[in-house]
C-alpha positions in Angstrom: 0.1 -0.1 -0.2 1.4 3.3 -1.1 0.9 6.4 1.1 0.8 10.0 -0.3 1.7 13.2 1.5 0.8 16.6 0.4 3.2 18.8 1.1 2.1 22.7 1.5 2.1 25.1 -1.3 5.4 26.5 -1.7 5.2 30.6 -0.5 5.6 32.4 -3.6 7.3 35.6 -4.1 5.7 39.2 -4.3 5.9 42.3 -5.7 5.2 45.8 -4.3 5.4 49.1 -6.7 5.9 52.5 -5.5 4.3 55.0 -7.7 2.5 58.0 -7.7 3.6 58.4 -3.8 1.8 55.5 -2.8 2.7 51.5 -2.3 0.6 49.1 -4.5 -1.0 47.0 -3.5 -2.3 47.9 -0.6 -2.6 45.8 1.4 -0.6 42.9 0.2 -1.3 39.2 1.4 1.3 36.7 1.4 2.1 33.5 2.5 4.8 32.8 5.3 8.3 32.1 3.9 7.5 34.9 1.1 9.8 37.1 0.0 8.3 40.7 -0.9 10.4 42.9 -3.7 9.3 46.6 -3.3 10.6 48.6 -6.4 10.5 52.4 -6.8 8.9 53.8 -9.8 9.0 57.4 -8.6 11.2 60.0 -9.5 11.5 60.9 -6.2 13.5 58.8 -3.6 11.6 57.0 -1.0 12.1 54.4 1.4 10.2 51.1 2.6 10.5 50.9 6.4 8.9 48.8 8.8 6.7 50.6 11.7 8.4 48.6 14.1 12.1 48.8 13.0 12.1 45.3 11.6 13.3 46.0 8.2 14.5 49.2 6.5 15.2 49.5 2.5 16.7 52.8 3.0 16.4 55.6 0.0 15.7 53.9 -2.8 15.9 55.9 -6.1 13.9 55.5 -9.3 14.4 52.0 -10.2 15.8 50.6 -7.4 14.4 47.6 -5.4 14.9 46.0 -1.8 13.5 42.5 -1.0 12.2 41.3 2.8 11.2 37.6 3.5 8.3 37.3 6.1 8.8 34.2 7.8 5.8 34.9 10.4 2.4 35.1 10.0 0.6 38.4 10.9 0.0 41.8 9.9 2.9 44.3 9.3 2.9 48.1 8.7 5.0 50.1 6.8 5.7 53.6 5.5 8.2 55.6 4.1 10.4 57.6 6.0 10.9 60.5 3.3 7.1 60.8 3.1 5.4 59.5 6.2 1.8 59.9 4.8 2.7 56.6 2.6 1.8 53.9 4.3 1.0 50.4 3.8 0.2 46.7 5.4 1.5 43.3 4.5 -0.4 40.2 5.6 1.0 36.9 5.8 -0.8 33.9 6.6 
């Protein structure tokens, strides 16, 4: 008799874009273990900074990107340290 096991689906990578002084999509939903890459499509410099200090991209000029991996389920909020009105959240399941 054969035994079949099913592995949970592998986390997929996801992308965030900064354009028109906003993060998109917002919110972003990903599976635990996913890596999220944010790319700045604005001509202005921005950051992708965790509200709790868990990560910070540092300054991202137009075309630059930064990647962060999310291993813990939960909701993670972030902002642009240069333009604090730019905010977003990632939901990890």
